[in-house]
N, C-alpha and C positions, 0 to 999 in steps of 0.2 A: 504494500500500500504506500503510495507516495505521501510526502509530507503534506500537512494541512495547508501550508502556504501555497504550494503549487496547485493544489486542488481548487482553492478559492481565489486564484489570482485574478480572474475576470469578474468576480462578484462585486457589485457596487458597495461602497462603504456606507455604513449607517452610524447614527449617533449612539452613544452609550445608553440613551433613554429608550431605544427601540425595544420592542418586545423580544425577549431572548429566544433564539432559535439556533439549532446546531448548524455549524458551517457558515455563520455570518462573518462578515468582515466589518469590524467596528473601528471607527476613527475617533480618537479622543486624545486631547492634549498634544496634538502633533504626531501621534504614534498610531500605527495600525495593529489591530489585534484580530485573531481568529477565535471564534467561539467553539468550544468543545462541550458537548453535553454528556453528563453521566447522571443516571437516575433522573431526578427532576431539576437538577441544578445545572447551571452553565458557568464555565469559567473562561476568562479571556487570556489567551496565550499570545504574547508578543510575536509579531512576524520576525523570522530569523532565528527563533528558538527551535532546534530540532526536536519536535514532539509529534507523536503519533498515537492514535487510539488502537493501533494494531499490536497485539501482544506477540505476534510472530515476526517481529522485525529481524533482519539479518544481524549477525554478530557485529558487523562494521557499523550499521546504523545505531545499534544499541550503545556502542561505545561513545558515539557522538551525542546521543540523547541524554539530557539531564533529567533529574527527577522532578521537573516542573509539573509534569503529569505522567503518572505511571499506570498504564492500564492493567498491569498485573495485580495491583492492589485493589482493583474494583471488588474482588471477592471479599476482601477485608471490610471495605466500606459498606457493601450490601449487607453483609452479616451484621455489622455494627448497627446499621439503621434498624434492622429487624429486632436485634437483641435489645437495644435501648427502647424501642417502641413497646416490646413485651414487658420489660421492666417498668416502663413509664405507666402502662395501664394498671399495673399493680400499685405503683406509688400514688397515682391519681385516686384510685379507689380507696386506699387507706386514708388519704387526706380528706376525701369527701366524707368518709365514715366519721373521722374525728370532728369535722366541721358540723355534721349533723348532730353529733353528741353535744357539741358546744351550743348549737341552736336550741336543742331540746332543754338543755340546762338553763339557758336564758329564758325560755318560755315558762319553765317551772318557777323560776325566780320571779318573773313578771306576774304570774298567776298568784303567787303567795303575797306579793305586794298589793295586788288588787283586792284580794280577800281581806287584807288587813286595813283597808281604808275605813274612815268613819271614826266613831268614838272608841272602837275596839283597838287594842294595842297591836302593833306590828310584831313580827316574829322575834325581834330583839327587845321587845318590852316597851318600846316608845311609839307614840302615835306618829303617823306619817305627817300629820299637820304640824307636829312639833319639830320636824327635822330642820336643820340649818338651811338658810336660803341658798347656800352654795350648792346643795344637793338638788334643789328644785330649779336652778337657773336654766333658762331656755338657751338654745343654740344662738350664739352671737351676742347674748346679753352681757354687757360690760366687758366683752372680750377686747374691744378696741381701746380700752383705757390705756393710758400711757404706762408702759412698764409691765403690762399684763402678759402672761405667757399664753400663747395660742392653745386652744383646746385641741384634743385629738381629732375633732371633727373639722378642723381647719388646717390649712397648710400655708407656709410662708413662701412667697415667691422670691425669685432671685433678687428683685429690687427691694426686698424687705417688707413688702406689703402683705397683709393677711388676706388670702383668697378663700372663698367658700368652696368646700368640696360637696360631693353629692350628699343628700340627706342620709342619715344613719339611724337605725332603730337603736336608741341608747340602751335599752334593756338587753338586747341580744347582739349588738354590734354588727348588724346586718345592713349592707347598703340598700337603699331604697331610692326610687325615682321621685319626681316631683309630685306624683299622685299617691305616694306612699306604698307603691307596689315594690316588692322585693326584686332586686337585680340578681340574676343567677350568678352565684359565686363560682369563679374559675380558679381551681388550685394552681399555684405557681409551679412551674417546672423549668428549672434552669440547667443549662449545659455549658461546660467549659471545654473548648478545644484548645488545650494548653500550648501545643506546638503546631500551629495552624498552617504555616507555609502559604499556599494560595487561598486557603479558606474553604476548600472543596468540601471537607467533612462538615463544617459549620453550615455551609449552604444546603447540603443535603439534609442535615438534621432539621433545619428550619422549614424546608419545603416538604419533607416526607413524614415528619412527626407532628401531627396537627395540634397537639396539646402543649408543645414546647412554647414557653412564653418569653424566655430571655436566653440568648446564646452569646457567649463571649468567644471571639476568635483572637487568640493571643499569639504573638510572635516577637522575638527579640530584634529581628531585622526590620528596620524602617521601610526598606523596599518591599519586603513581604507584606507588611501591614498596608502599604499603599496599594499593593495588588489586591489585598483582601477588600479594601474600601471600594475599588473599582468593581470587583465581582459582586459585592453586596449591592452596590448601586444598580448594576446591570440587571440583577435578579429582583430588584425592587423589594429588598428585605431590610431596609434601614430601621424599621420599627422593631425587628426581632433580633438582629445581629449587631453587636457592638465590637468593632475592631479595637485591639489594645496593643500598644507597643510596650514591651517590658520583658524582663527575665522571668521565665515561667516559675522558677523556684521562689523568687522574691514575691511575685504576684500572688502565688498560692499561700505563702506564709502570711500575707497581709490579712487573711481571713481567719486567723487563729482565734480572735475574740469577737467574731461576728458571724452572722449566717452566711453559709457558703453555697455550694452548688449541689444539685441533686445528682448530676452526672459529671464526671471528669474523665476526659479521654486523653490518654498519654500515648502518642504515636511518634516517638523520636526516631532519628536516624542512628541506630545502634541500641544501646541499652537504656532502659527506663529507670535503672536503679537510682540515679541521683534525684529523680523527681518524686519518688514514692513517698518519702516522709512528708514533704510539703503538701502533696496531694491528700494525704490522710488528714492534714490540718484543715484543708479547704473544703472537705466533703461534708455534706449534711448527714445527720443520723439516718441510717437506713438508705444511704446513697449507693450509687453504682460507680465503681472504678473500673475503667476499661484500659488495659495495658498491652502494648505491643513491644516486644524485644526482638531485634533482628541480629543480635550478636551471637549467633549459634556457635561460632568458633570459641566462645567463652563458656556459655551455659551447657553446651552439648559436646564438649571436646575436652580431652585430658591434656592437651598441649599447654594450656595456661591455667593450671589448677590454682595457682596462687592468686591469679586475677579473678578467677571464679569465686574464690572465697571472699576476696575483698569487695566484690560487687554484690554478691547474693548471700553471703554468710554461710556457705557450704561448699563442699567439694563435689565435682561433677561425677555422674555415673558413667563408667567406662564400658562400652559395649553397645549392642544394637538398640536397647531401650534408652539410649542417651537423651533423646529428645523428650521422652516422658519424664526422665530424671530432671531435665531442664525445666519442664513445667512445674515440677514440685519444688525446685530451687527458687523459682520466681515467686511462687505462692508462699514459700517460707519467708522470703524477704518482705513481702507485703504483710503477712500475718504478724511477724515479729515487730515490724514498724508500727502497725496498728495497736498491738498489745500494749505498747508503752503508754498509750493514751486511753487505755480502758476500752478499746474498740476491738471487736471480733470480726473475722471475715467469714464469708460463706461463698466458696466458688460456685458460680452458676453455670459457667461453661469455660472449659480450658482446652485449647486446641493447639496442636503443632501443625502449622500450615506452611507448605513449601519451605522457605528459608527462614521463617520467623515463628514466633509464638504469640498467641493472642488469648488473653484471659479476661473474663467478665466476673467481677467479684463484688458481692454485696457487703457493705461495711456498716456495722451498727454498733451503737454504744451498748455494750453488754459485759460489764466487769465479771459477771459470773461465768460467762462463756470463755472469757480470756483465761480463766484458771484451768481450762481444759487443754490449752494449747500445748503444754509440755507433753501431755499424754497423746497428742496427735502429731508430734514431731519425731521423726525416726532417723536412724542411721542405717546404712546398708552394708552388709558384708558380701563382697562380690569376688567370685573366683574367675576373674577375667582371663588369667593366663592358663587356666586349666579347662574345666568342663563348662564354665559359663554360669554355673548355678549361683544363686544369691539368696540371702535371707535378711530379714529386717529386725530391728530392735527399736522399740519406742523408748524415749528418754525418761518417761514417767508413767505411772499407772493411775487411771481414773476408775475408781471402784465405786459402784452404786451401793448405797446402804440406805437405811431408813431411820428417821428420827423417832422421838417418843410418840409422836402423833401418827406414825406409820407413813409419813410422806417421804418419798425418795429424795436423796441428795448425794452428791459426789464427795468422796474422800480422795485426796491426792497424795500419792506416795512415790517413793523411789522405785525405779525398775531394778530387777535383780541382775547383778553382774553381767558379764558378756554372754550373749545368747548363742555365740558361735565360737568355734575354736580358731586358732591362728591358721590352721590348715583346713581345707574343704573336706567335709565329711564324706563326700562322694568320690573324689579323685585324689585327695591328699595334697593338692597344690596350695600355695599360700593364698589367703584371702586378703583383700584390701578394703579400706573404708571409703564410703561416699556419704555425703550429707554433712550436717543434718539437713533434712528437707521435709516438706509438708507431707504428712501421712494420712490425711483425710480423703474423702471422695473428691474427684476432680470436677464433677458436674452435679447439677440439681435436676432430678428427673422431671419435676413439674415445669421447670423453666424450659427445658428442651421441648417438651410436649407442646408448650404454648407457642414457641417459635415455629415449630412444625405446623401448627394449626394456622398460623398466619400465612404460610406459603400457599394455602389453598386460595387465597384472595389476592395475592400480589400480581401485578402486571409483569409478565416475563420480559417485555420490552424494556421496562424500567429496571428490572432486576435480571439481567441475562445470566447471572451465575446461580440461578435458582436450583438447577439440577444438582450442582455440586454442593450447595448448601444443604439441600435435602439429603443427599447421600452421606455427607460428613456428619450431620446431626443424627441420622438414623444409626450410624456406626457408633457415635458417642453414646447414644441412648442404650444400645445393646451392650456397649462396653461397661457401663455403670451398673446395669441390671442383669448382665449375663443372659440377655434375651428374655428374661421373665416378664418384661413389661410390654412385649410386642403385641400380645392380644389385648391388653388393657389400654395400651397407648392410643392417644388420639390419632397420631400419625399424620401422614400427608394425604391419605386417601379419604378420610372422613371429613365431614364439613361441620360437625357439631362444634359449638362454641364453648370453650372452657371458661371456668371462673377466672377472671383476671388476676385474682390473688394467687401469688406463687407460694406453694406450701414451704414452710421453713424446714430445712433438713435438721436432723438430730445433731446438735453441736458437738457431741462426744463421739460420733461415728468415726471409725478408722477403717482404712483399706488394708487388709492383711495380704492382699494379692495385687500389689501395685504395678507390676511390670509384666511384659509379654516375653515370649521366646519365639525363635524362628526354627521350624523343623529341620531345614537344611543345615543349620548350624549345629544342632545337637547330633544330627546324623554324621556330620563331619568328625565329631569327637571320637565316635566308635568306628569310623571308617566304613560306614554302610551307605547304601543308596537312601536318599531322603524319601520318607513316606509321603504319599499324597495328603494334602490338607484334609480332605474329607475322611480318609482312612484314620488319620491320627485323631481328628476331632470325634469320629465315631467311637474309637476305642476309649477315649476319655469319658464320653457321655455314657457309654455302655457300663463303665466302671462306677458311674454315679456322680461324676464330677460335672461342674458347669463349665461351659466353654463358649468363648466368643472371640472376636478379633479386636485389635487396637486400631484406633483412627490414625495412629502415628505412622504405621508402615504396612504396606500390603504383604500378605503372606504370613502375618503374625498370628499367634495363638495366645490368648489370655485365658487363664483357667485358675480355679481354686485348688487344683491338685498340687501336692507338694513335689519338690524335685525328686524325692525318692520314688514317687509314683510315676513321674515322667520318665525316669531312667528305667524303671521296671517295664513300662510299656514300650520304650524304645528297644530294650533288649529282647522283649518278646517279638518285636518287629523283625529283629535280626534272626531269631530262631524260627519264626513262622514264614516269613516272606523274603528276607534278604540275607542269606548266609554270607558270611564274610569271605572274600577272596584273599584279602591280605590282612593279617593280624595287625593290630595297633603296635607301634614300636614300644620297646621297653622304656620305662620311665615316663611314658606319655599318660595323659589323663584317661584316654580310652582304654589303655592297657590296665590301669588300676581298676576302672569300673568293671571291665569284663572279668577281671580276676575275682573280684568280690561276688559278682553274679554267678560265676562258675562254682564257687565254693558253696553257694546256697542252692545250687541246682536249678536256677531259673533260666539258664540257657546252656546249650551244649556247644557254644562257639569255641570254647577252650576247654578241653576235656581234662578235668582234674577233680579230685575229691578232697584236696588239701584244704586246711583252714586258711583264711586270708593271709595271716602273717607268715605261715609256712610256705604258701604258694609264692608270695612276694619274695621271700628269702631265697627260693629256688630260681625264680624266673627273672628277677630284676638284678642285673649284673652290677658290680661295683662301679662307682662313678669313674674311678681311676683307670679301669681296665677296658672301657668301651668308648673310644673316641667318637664314634658315630652318634651315640646317644648321650654324649657328655653334657651335663647341665651343672649349673652352680650348686654347691652343696645345700644352700638354703632353699633351693627350689625343688630338691628331691623329695618325692612323696615319702612320708614316714613309713617305717616298716610295719608298724602295728596298727593297721586300719580297723575300724569297728565293723561288726557284722552288718550285713546289708540286705536290703530287700526282704523284709519280713511279710510283705503283702502276699496273700494267697488267692486273690480274686482272679477270675478268668479274664483274659484280654481278647476282645473280639473287635477286629478292625472293620466295623460296619460302616461302609461308605455312604449308604443310604441314610443312616442315622446322623452322619456327620455333615451332610449337605445342608445349606441354608435354603429355606423355603422361598426366599426372595432373591436368590443369587442372580446377578445380572440386571436386577431391576433398578439399582441406584448407582450413581456415579460416586463411588466411595473414595477413590484415590485419583488425584489429579496427575496427569502426565505433563511434563514440561514441554511446551510447544516449540522451544528452540534451545540452543546452547546458551550457557551463562544466563539462565532465566533467573533474575534476581532483582535486587533493589535499585539497580542502575547507579549512575554516578551522583555524588552529592551536588545539589544545586549550587551554582556560583553566583 
């Protein structure tokens, strides 16, 4: 696709006040702009800036293009609009309920006052007729006296004069019109786009979220804010969007002692870690924090673990589930920052997408829930150099008990010692630590169901990434429920309207099975052919375990089976379907696993009846005598490995049981449309 400049070269220029339309050429301030439409918003791109709406640009064009407009991020923005709208419907409903309670309380108070008129005494023991004149003063009476403070029913203009506001029912604090009729109260709903750049997110929020009342588009660059101002004017959204020039951190900290925003969106170029603490200060109680981090080389890689710790307060997970570990590191950083101020977080949706991570977190003032955080924070013991097995340990224990009245409450205590040995119990190789990281659920089931329900009503021209959103959310829903919610879920096929209130998740719930594994990787350990996904999933389900997939990576298996059961099923795969052609090398992880399995009779791949320690003593040569299998002494599997595979259940590789009923129905994983598909170059 050619650049927008060449496409619209012959289009006559229009003024910035013209009705926005895709492909327009706008002339303003002596410069020419091209209009690009995304969603219901339009942004002005200066002529000469290499920008395209085609995500399949060639590598050469991509290197020239700056991140003035990145079509790859439209999925992020589409999802954000739908997620904020879903959360906003919940927030508006809760505010309306509180307002109605306030109105009813005012009506009851007014009724009591009316019943107390006359010679009878009021509820406080005094006659209303005897009340001081100040309590009976009418609106505007004596308010204009010199030195008087304006009442709450008046406002002070910029020139210092007192202006009259709309009439207000004094007993209930309800706005009324000139005839005394109530004016429908609209709950405020404010959004901060803290790192706005061109203001595209703010424009879309204003256009596509009808109940948004005030949106601030902030950027530290004055040129960016000037661009935001032009886009706001072109979209005719001056009454909703306020451009602001300033450091995002300083701006958000300015709300420490005053009411902040209902939604704060952090979408930086790189890590969002420096902005998290100030965002917690600026968000309202029960607000929504949306965070994007694009520094996957830090949160999902072991090459800079010291920087990972300094940014997110934990060490990265090394291995294939590294992006899921990155999600939990970022949630840990948000949760620990919020906890300092007595605020607890509830992840509504946490996704690893392409080259970045996007999380939607509800933040509420809940000191009681904050006490549960240590019991939801975990470290991971990972055998990344051996068989790939991992185990988790939570830093504290949250134990439910009852008080004298029989009401449940939590007692918080220390966790018991290390839950894993220095060496892997399966293969004997060394384990290493990752974390601490967030150990609770990554998603809220009710939230995902409500976003999916919205997809039935959206315009696919406005939201062209609908198919991918639907597929990823279905995968996330199965991931958190292990598929148990499929029949009960609203899903994308049904049109029934769900209650806008998002159910609150259990604040003490932890995820004991936080990571996935890849069948081909575990097969590589024991040197056998990889089992088909359906066969392995069928075997796990036949054994009574729950199985699903992870949204992070195609071909993944997430299950509540232990690694002991996984290896048992894999070795049965070797015995039943894929006999080994080549034995695993001595001192390898696969050799140790096969040795223990042979000793307990669960596979005949290596024929021996010796005990594990005796077998290893006979079969594992000394490190000094075998140069081919030479390893460092500290990496050598210990001679005395524990007994293994005490499970006696039958393993049946039932492929029919392992198949998904909706396989191929959803776009679950995105394929990169071109080479170097990513965030593009930083805007200059």
